[in-house]
C-alpha positions as CSV (number, residue, x, y, z in Angstrom):
1,M,-2.2,-0.8,19.9
2,E,-4.3,-1.5,16.9
3,Y,-3.6,-4.3,14.4
4,R,-5.3,-4.3,11.0
5,R,-5.5,-7.2,8.5
6,T,-7.2,-7.9,5.3
7,A,-8.4,-11.5,5.0
8,V,-9.0,-12.6,1.4
9,I,-11.7,-15.2,1.7
10,K,-13.0,-17.4,-1.2
11,L,-16.8,-17.8,-1.0
12,D,-18.8,-21.0,-1.5
13,T,-21.6,-19.5,-3.5
14,P,-25.0,-21.2,-3.5
15,D,-27.5,-21.4,-6.4
16,R,-28.6,-17.9,-7.7
17,A,-25.8,-16.2,-5.8
18,D,-23.7,-15.6,-8.9
19,S,-26.4,-13.8,-10.8
20,L,-27.4,-11.8,-7.7
21,F,-23.8,-10.7,-7.0
22,R,-23.4,-9.7,-10.6
23,E,-26.4,-7.6,-10.4
24,T,-25.2,-6.1,-7.1
25,V,-21.8,-5.0,-8.5
26,E,-23.4,-3.7,-11.7
27,Q,-25.8,-1.5,-9.8
28,F,-23.0,-0.5,-7.3
29,K,-20.8,0.6,-10.3
30,H,-23.7,2.6,-11.6
31,C,-23.9,4.5,-8.3
32,A,-20.2,5.1,-8.2
33,N,-19.9,6.2,-11.9
34,T,-23.0,8.4,-11.6
35,A,-21.5,10.1,-8.5
36,S,-18.1,10.4,-10.2
37,E,-19.7,12.2,-13.2
38,W,-21.6,14.6,-11.0
39,C,-18.7,15.3,-8.6
40,W,-16.2,15.7,-11.3
41,H,-18.1,18.5,-13.1
42,G,-19.5,19.8,-9.8
43,D,-21.1,23.1,-9.2
44,D,-19.9,26.3,-11.0
45,G,-16.9,24.4,-12.4
46,Y,-15.6,23.2,-9.0
47,H,-15.1,19.5,-8.2
48,V,-17.2,18.2,-5.3
49,T,-15.3,16.5,-2.6
50,S,-17.9,16.6,0.1
51,K,-19.6,13.2,0.8
52,A,-22.5,14.9,2.5
53,K,-23.1,17.2,-0.5
54,A,-22.9,14.4,-3.0
55,E,-25.3,12.2,-0.9
56,R,-27.8,15.1,-0.6
57,A,-27.7,15.6,-4.4
58,L,-27.7,11.9,-5.5
59,Y,-29.1,9.6,-2.8
60,D,-32.8,9.8,-3.7
61,R,-32.1,9.6,-7.5
62,L,-29.9,6.5,-7.1
63,R,-32.3,4.8,-4.7
64,D,-34.9,5.1,-7.5
65,E,-32.6,4.0,-10.2
66,T,-31.3,0.8,-8.4
67,D,-32.6,-1.9,-6.2
68,L,-29.7,-1.6,-3.7
69,T,-30.2,-1.0,0.0
70,A,-29.6,2.5,1.3
71,N,-26.2,1.6,2.7
72,L,-24.9,0.2,-0.6
73,V,-26.0,3.3,-2.4
74,Q,-24.2,5.4,0.1
75,K,-21.1,3.3,-0.2
76,G,-21.1,3.7,-4.0
77,I,-21.4,7.5,-3.7
78,R,-18.6,7.6,-1.1
79,R,-16.3,5.5,-3.2
80,A,-16.6,8.0,-6.0
81,V,-16.0,11.0,-3.7
82,E,-12.8,9.4,-2.4
83,A,-11.5,8.9,-5.9
84,I,-12.4,12.5,-6.8
85,K,-10.5,13.7,-3.7
86,S,-7.4,11.8,-4.9
87,G,-7.8,13.3,-8.4
88,V,-8.1,16.8,-7.0
89,S,-4.9,16.3,-5.0
90,R,-3.0,15.3,-8.2
91,L,-4.3,18.3,-10.0
92,E,-3.2,20.6,-7.1
93,R,0.3,19.1,-7.5
94,G,0.3,19.9,-11.2
95,E,-0.2,16.3,-12.3
96,S,-2.5,15.2,-15.1
97,T,-5.6,13.1,-14.3
98,S,-9.1,12.5,-15.5
99,Q,-12.6,11.7,-14.2
100,P,-12.5,8.4,-12.2
101,H,-14.3,5.5,-13.8
102,F,-15.2,2.3,-12.0
103,S,-15.2,-0.9,-14.0
104,A,-14.0,-3.6,-11.5
105,D,-16.6,-6.1,-10.4
106,S,-16.7,-5.2,-6.7
107,A,-18.9,-3.7,-4.1
108,V,-18.3,-2.3,-0.6
109,Y,-20.1,-3.7,2.5
110,D,-20.2,-2.7,6.1
111,K,-22.0,-4.1,9.1
112,R,-25.3,-2.7,8.0
113,S,-25.3,-4.4,4.6
114,A,-23.4,-7.5,5.6
115,T,-23.4,-9.8,8.7
116,F,-20.0,-11.3,9.2
117,H,-19.6,-14.7,11.0
118,R,-16.5,-16.9,11.6
119,D,-17.5,-19.4,9.0
120,H,-19.9,-17.6,6.7
121,V,-21.2,-14.2,5.6
122,S,-24.6,-12.8,4.8
123,L,-24.6,-10.2,2.0
124,S,-27.3,-7.8,0.8
125,T,-28.3,-8.0,-2.8
126,P,-31.1,-6.4,-4.9
127,D,-33.2,-9.5,-4.2
128,G,-32.7,-10.1,-0.5
129,R,-29.7,-11.5,1.4
130,V,-27.4,-14.3,0.3
131,E,-25.4,-16.5,2.7
132,C,-22.1,-17.9,1.6
133,D,-19.8,-20.2,3.5
134,Y,-16.1,-19.5,3.7
135,I,-13.6,-21.7,1.9
136,L,-10.6,-21.5,4.3
137,P,-7.2,-23.4,4.5
138,D,-7.2,-26.1,7.2
139,D,-4.0,-24.7,8.7
140,S,-5.1,-22.5,11.5
141,E,-1.8,-20.6,11.3
142,K,-2.1,-19.7,7.7
143,P,-4.0,-16.6,6.5
144,P,-6.8,-16.0,6.2
145,T,-7.8,-18.7,8.7
146,K,-5.5,-17.3,11.4
147,Y,-7.4,-14.0,11.4
148,V,-10.9,-15.2,10.6
149,A,-10.8,-17.9,13.4
150,N,-9.3,-15.6,15.9
151,E,-12.0,-14.0,18.0
152,D,-9.7,-11.1,18.9
153,Y,-10.0,-9.9,15.3
154,E,-13.2,-8.0,14.6
155,F,-14.8,-7.8,11.2
156,R,-15.0,-4.1,10.2
157,M,-16.1,-4.1,6.5
158,G,-15.6,-6.1,3.3
159,H,-15.2,-5.8,-0.4
160,L,-17.0,-8.3,-2.5
161,Q,-14.9,-9.0,-5.6
162,Y,-15.2,-11.3,-8.7
163,R,-12.0,-12.8,-10.0
164,D,-11.2,-15.6,-12.3
165,G,-14.7,-17.1,-12.1
166,D,-15.0,-17.0,-8.3
167,W,-16.3,-14.6,-5.7
168,Y,-14.1,-13.4,-2.9
169,L,-14.6,-11.3,0.3
170,H,-11.7,-9.0,1.1
171,A,-12.6,-8.6,4.8
172,S,-11.0,-5.7,6.8
173,M,-10.3,-6.9,10.3
174,R,-9.0,-5.2,13.4
175,K,-7.5,-6.3,16.7
176,V,-7.0,-3.8,19.6
177,E,-4.6,-4.5,22.4
178,E,-3.8,-2.3,25.4
179,D,-0.7,-0.2,24.8
180,A,2.4,-1.4,26.6
181,E,4.4,0.9,28.9
182,P,6.4,3.5,26.9
183,D,9.7,2.1,25.7
184,T,12.7,3.9,27.3
185,E,15.4,1.6,25.9
186,H,17.8,2.6,23.2
187,R,16.2,2.1,19.8
188,T,17.7,1.4,16.4
189,V,16.1,2.1,13.0
190,L,16.6,0.4,9.6
191,G,16.6,3.0,6.8
192,V,15.3,1.8,3.4
193,D,15.8,3.5,0.0
194,L,13.5,2.6,-2.9
195,G,14.6,2.8,-6.5
196,V,14.4,1.7,-10.1
197,N,17.6,-0.3,-10.3
198,N,17.2,-1.7,-6.8
199,I,13.7,-2.1,-5.5
200,A,15.0,-1.7,-1.9
201,V,18.4,-1.0,-0.2
202,A,18.7,-1.1,3.6
203,S,21.0,0.9,5.7
204,T,22.7,-2.4,6.7
205,G,24.0,-2.7,3.2
206,T,21.5,-5.4,1.9
207,F,20.3,-4.8,-1.6
208,W,17.2,-6.2,-3.3
209,S,17.8,-5.9,-7.1
210,A,15.0,-4.8,-9.5
211,D,16.5,-6.8,-12.4
212,E,13.9,-9.5,-12.3
213,F,11.1,-7.0,-11.8
214,N,12.3,-4.9,-14.7
215,H,12.7,-7.9,-16.9
216,W,9.2,-9.2,-16.4
217,N,7.8,-5.7,-16.5
218,R,9.2,-5.2,-20.0
219,E,7.9,-8.7,-21.0
220,Y,4.4,-8.0,-19.9
221,E,4.4,-4.5,-21.5
222,Q,5.5,-6.0,-24.8
223,R,2.7,-8.6,-24.6
224,R,0.1,-6.0,-23.7
225,G,1.4,-3.8,-26.6
226,S,1.2,-6.6,-29.1
227,L,-2.4,-7.5,-28.0
228,G,-3.4,-3.9,-28.0
229,Q,-2.7,-3.6,-31.7
230,C,-5.2,-6.3,-32.5
231,G,-8.1,-4.3,-31.1
232,S,-10.5,-7.3,-30.8
233,R,-12.5,-8.2,-27.8
234,A,-10.5,-11.4,-27.3
235,A,-7.3,-9.3,-27.3
236,H,-8.6,-7.0,-24.7
237,E,-9.6,-9.9,-22.5
238,N,-6.1,-11.3,-23.0
239,I,-4.7,-7.9,-22.0
240,A,-6.6,-8.1,-18.7
241,R,-5.4,-11.7,-18.2
242,V,-1.8,-10.6,-18.7
243,G,-2.3,-7.8,-16.2
244,R,-3.6,-10.2,-13.6
245,K,-0.7,-12.5,-14.2
246,A,1.8,-9.7,-13.9
247,E,0.2,-8.4,-10.7
248,G,0.3,-12.0,-9.2
249,R,3.9,-12.5,-10.1
250,F,5.0,-9.1,-8.7
251,S,2.9,-9.5,-5.5
252,I,4.7,-12.8,-4.7
253,Q,8.0,-11.1,-5.3
254,L,7.1,-8.2,-3.1
255,H,5.9,-10.4,-0.3
256,T,9.3,-12.2,-0.4
257,I,11.1,-8.8,-0.2
258,A,8.9,-7.6,2.6
259,N,9.5,-10.8,4.6
260,E,13.3,-10.4,4.1
261,L,13.1,-6.7,5.1
262,I,11.3,-7.7,8.3
263,Q,13.9,-10.4,9.0
264,E,16.7,-7.9,8.4
265,A,15.2,-5.6,11.0
266,V,14.7,-8.4,13.5
267,E,18.2,-9.8,13.1
268,N,19.7,-6.4,13.6
269,K,17.5,-5.7,16.7
270,C,15.8,-2.7,15.0
271,S,12.6,-1.2,16.5
272,H,11.7,0.9,13.4
273,I,11.7,0.5,9.6
274,V,11.9,3.9,7.9
275,F,10.8,4.5,4.3
276,E,10.7,7.7,2.3
277,D,7.3,9.4,2.0
278,L,5.8,8.3,-1.3
279,T,3.4,11.3,-1.7
280,H,5.7,13.0,-4.2
281,I,7.3,9.9,-5.6
282,R,7.0,11.1,-9.2
283,E,9.1,14.2,-8.5
284,N,11.6,12.3,-6.3
285,I,12.2,9.4,-8.7
286,P,11.2,10.9,-12.1
287,E,12.5,7.8,-14.0
288,A,10.1,5.5,-12.2
289,T,7.2,4.2,-14.3
290,W,3.7,3.8,-12.9
291,Q,4.6,0.1,-12.3
292,H,7.5,1.1,-10.1
293,R,5.4,3.5,-8.2
294,W,2.8,0.7,-7.7
295,T,5.6,-1.5,-6.5
296,F,6.9,1.0,-3.9
297,R,3.4,1.5,-2.4
298,R,2.6,-2.2,-2.4
299,L,5.9,-3.1,-0.8
300,C,5.5,-0.4,2.0
301,G,2.0,-1.7,2.6
302,Y,3.2,-5.3,2.9
303,V,6.0,-4.4,5.3
304,E,3.6,-2.3,7.4
305,Y,1.1,-5.0,8.1
306,K,3.8,-7.7,8.6
307,A,5.8,-5.5,11.0
308,D,3.0,-5.5,13.7
309,E,3.5,-9.2,14.4
310,H,7.2,-8.6,15.1
311,G,6.8,-5.5,17.3
312,L,8.2,-3.2,14.6
313,T,7.0,0.2,13.7
314,V,7.0,1.5,10.1
315,V,7.3,5.2,9.5
316,Q,7.9,7.5,6.5
317,V,10.0,10.6,6.3
318,D,10.5,13.5,4.0
319,P,12.9,12.3,1.3
320,R,14.2,15.7,0.2
321,N,18.0,15.6,-0.5
322,T,18.5,12.1,0.8
323,S,20.1,11.2,-2.5
324,K,22.3,14.3,-2.6
325,R,23.4,14.5,1.1
326,C,26.5,12.9,2.3
327,S,25.6,10.5,5.2
328,T,29.1,11.1,6.7
329,C,29.6,14.9,6.8
330,G,26.1,16.1,5.8
331,F,27.3,18.1,2.8
332,T,24.5,18.4,0.2
333,H,25.2,19.1,-3.5
334,D,23.8,17.9,-6.8
335,E,27.3,16.9,-7.9
336,N,27.6,14.4,-5.1
337,R,25.6,11.7,-7.0
338,H,26.2,10.4,-10.5
339,H,23.8,7.6,-11.3
340,E,24.6,4.8,-8.8
341,S,27.8,6.3,-7.6
342,F,28.1,8.7,-4.6
343,V,31.2,10.8,-4.1
344,C,31.0,13.7,-1.6
345,Q,32.5,16.8,-3.0
346,Q,33.5,18.0,0.5
347,C,34.8,15.1,2.5
348,G,35.5,12.6,-0.3
349,Y,33.2,9.8,1.1
350,E,32.5,7.2,-1.6
351,N,29.8,4.5,-1.7
352,H,26.9,3.2,-3.7
353,A,24.4,6.0,-4.0
354,D,21.4,4.0,-2.9
355,Y,23.2,2.8,0.2
356,N,24.1,6.4,1.1
357,A,20.4,7.3,0.6
358,A,19.2,4.5,2.9
359,K,21.5,5.8,5.7
360,N,20.2,9.3,5.1
361,I,16.5,8.1,5.3
362,G,17.3,6.6,8.7
363,L,19.1,9.8,9.8
364,Q,16.1,11.8,8.6
365,Y,13.9,10.0,11.2
366,L,16.5,10.6,13.9
367,R,16.5,14.3,13.2
368,R,12.7,14.4,13.3
369,R,12.8,12.6,16.7
370,Q,15.4,15.1,18.0
371,N,13.3,18.1,16.8
372,A,10.2,16.7,18.4
373,D,11.7,17.0,21.8
374,D,9.2,14.4,23.2
375,G,11.6,12.9,25.7
376,G,11.8,9.6,23.9
377,A,14.6,7.1,24.0
378,P,17.8,7.8,21.9
379,V,17.8,6.3,18.4
380,D,20.5,5.2,16.1
381,V,20.6,4.0,12.4
382,R,21.7,0.4,12.0
383,L,24.5,0.0,9.4
384,N,26.2,-3.0,7.9
385,R,28.7,-2.8,10.8
386,G,27.8,-0.8,13.9
387,T,25.4,2.2,14.1
388,L,25.2,5.9,13.3
389,N,23.7,8.5,15.5
390,V,22.0,11.8,14.7
391,S,25.4,13.7,15.0
392,G,26.9,11.5,12.4
393,E,29.1,9.7,14.9
394,Y,29.8,6.0,14.1
395,Q,29.6,3.4,16.8
396,P,31.4,0.1,15.9
397,P,29.9,-3.3,16.9
398,A,30.6,-4.4,20.5
399,S,32.9,-7.2,19.3
400,V,35.1,-4.6,17.5
401,E,35.2,-2.3,20.5
402,A,36.4,-5.2,22.6
C-alpha cells in the first residue's frame, strides 16, 4: 500500500537566498508561460498536449533565454503542458476556457534540481545552489514534522512557493508498505453527498451545513467587488490578500469537516468512504459556483489523505441519477426531487433529498462491486440505523434484532 503526503515546510533562508529564489521563480514562470503560448496556439490550429513535442520545440530556446538548469526548464514546460491538457478537456466537454497563464511565485523541483534532507534542502538557482534549513514544529506527532522526520517517508519532489513574505517548500512524500492479505470480511461503506446548501451529507444521516461557508463566501465576494471598482494597484493587492484570507478560513473549515467525516466512518465501522465523481460537477450541480466546486475537490482531497491513517479507502462513483432515484425502491424520476425534499412518486418514500442522495451514492458503489464480479467480500451501506444492501434490503442494528 502506498501513502502520499504533502509536507508544507517553512524555510530558513540565508542571505542572498530571497533574491535568488525570486529570480528562479520569475525565470520558471517565463518558461511555463512561453510554453503555454506555444502549446495553446499549436501547429495548424491544434493545441499541443505532448510533453515530448513541446520540449523538442522549446527546450533549446528556453535554455538560452534563462539561467535555469536543464531540469527546471523541463519542469516549466511540463507544467504548461499539463495545464493545456486540462484546458483541452474542458473544451471537449463544451466548457469555456482560455490559455493558461502562470503568475504564482512558485517553481517545481525534483531530485535532480534539489537534494532533500531531513533537516534542510539544497535547491538549484540561476546562480548555483542554496541550502535552507527547515523550520519545523517541535512536536514530532504534528505535521509536517511527523512526515519529514519519519525515515519511512521518501521525498519525491517539491514546490518552492513564496507566501506572505516567507518561502515554503511543499514537499511531496511517499511511504510504501507491503499489502496486507485480501480482506474477506463483510465491509460497510459511508456514502457522502456534496451540495450547495449542505457541504456534505452522510448516509448515516449526519449533515454538515454550508451556511457558514456561504455567508463568508458572500462577504469575501462583496469585499473583492468593492476593491475591484477602485482599480488601483493597492486595491488589487488587497484583493489578493482577501483571497488568501478566504482560502485560509475555508481550508480550516474543510479540515474540520474532513476529520469529522473520517470519525463518522470509524465510529460506524466503515471500510470505505464513497463520494460522487467530481469530473462533471458543473453539470451535476449547476447552481454550484466555482468556490463550491473548489470546496468539493479540496474536501475530497483532505478526506483521501487523512483516510489512509485509519485504514479507510476513498472512492468515487458515477453520480448520475443519485438525486432522482429512490433509495428504497429504485424508482427514478425528475419529479421525485423538489429542492431539498424527496418524495418517491412510486412508493411514497419521503426524506431529505441530500440524505436520499447520500444513500444512493453508497448503493452506486455496491452495484459497481457486484458488477465487477471479483469475488470480493459483501458490502453494505451504513445508515443512521442499520445497513442497506445492494438489493435494497434493510438490516436493523443488532440491538434492535435482539
